[in-house]
Every structure is written in C-alpha cells, then in structure tokens.
C-alpha positions as CSV (number, residue, x, y, z in Angstrom):
1,M,84.8,82.7,114.9
2,D,84.7,86.5,114.5
3,D,87.9,88.5,115.4
4,L,86.4,91.1,117.7
5,T,89.6,93.2,117.5
6,K,89.0,94.2,113.9
7,K,88.3,97.9,113.4
8,R,88.1,98.1,109.6
9,P,86.6,95.9,106.9
10,E,88.9,93.4,105.2
11,D,87.6,94.7,101.9
12,P,87.0,98.4,102.2
13,A,85.1,98.5,98.9
14,K,82.3,96.1,100.1
15,I,79.9,95.9,103.0
16,N,79.4,92.5,104.6
17,I,76.1,92.6,106.3
18,N,76.7,89.1,107.6
19,Q,79.3,90.3,110.1
20,Q,77.9,92.5,113.0
21,W,81.2,94.3,113.4
22,E,81.1,95.4,109.8
23,I,77.5,96.6,110.2
24,D,78.6,98.5,113.3
25,Y,81.6,100.0,111.4
26,W,79.6,101.0,108.3
27,T,76.6,102.5,110.2
28,K,79.0,104.7,112.1
29,E,81.0,105.5,109.0
30,L,77.9,106.4,106.9
31,G,75.9,107.9,109.8
32,I,72.9,105.7,109.2
33,S,70.9,103.0,111.1
34,E,71.5,99.3,110.9
35,T,68.1,98.9,109.3
36,K,68.9,101.5,106.6
37,L,72.3,100.0,105.9
38,I,70.8,96.5,105.3
39,A,68.0,97.9,103.2
40,L,70.5,99.8,101.0
41,V,72.8,96.8,100.6
42,N,69.8,94.7,99.7
43,K,68.7,97.3,97.1
44,V,72.0,98.2,95.4
45,G,74.4,95.5,96.5
46,P,77.4,95.4,98.8
47,E,79.7,97.9,97.0
48,V,80.3,100.9,99.2
49,S,80.3,103.2,96.2
50,N,76.8,102.1,95.2
51,V,75.5,102.5,98.7
52,K,77.0,106.0,99.0
53,A,75.6,106.9,95.6
54,E,72.1,105.7,96.6
55,L,72.3,107.7,99.9
56,W,73.2,110.8,97.9
57,R,70.3,110.2,95.5
58,E,67.9,109.7,98.4
59,K,69.2,112.9,100.1
60,K,68.9,114.8,96.8
61,R,65.3,113.5,96.3
62,S,64.3,114.5,99.8
63,N,65.8,118.0,99.4
64,S,64.0,118.5,96.1
65,D,60.7,117.8,97.9
66,Y,61.3,120.8,100.1
67,D,59.7,123.8,98.6
68,G,61.4,126.4,100.8
69,F,58.2,127.5,102.4
70,G,57.9,124.9,105.1
71,Y,54.7,123.3,103.7
C-alpha cells in the first residue's frame, strides 16, 4: 500500500513512474506534464540526471529552431 504522506522520493536520483505520488512530485519539480515525464523516462531511463539532460537538450533544440524573426 502506498504511503500517501510521502513528500519526496525514496531515491532522489531515480524517478519511479509506477508510483503516482512520485509522478506528481517530479512533474511539479521539473515543471512538465505527466505525459512528458513518462515519455522522457521511457526514452532515457529513470535517472533524474538523464531526464534533466534530455529536457535541456530538447529546450536547446527548440530554441535553435527560432530564427529571431518570428517566422
């Protein structure tokens, strides 16, 4: 049974997408949707450092698509 009083992950270096409270924690912590979090974990694995690195890479890629002219 889940302990609903938990506020932080047991292992702060990994994201457990099988626990809803962890999903809730990490979506808030990372500022992303549940769908995005699950997709990232499925893509790069549960290590928080890998998820953050992929978020950074995606942001960098999306910013490089911007040409500065609004087109």
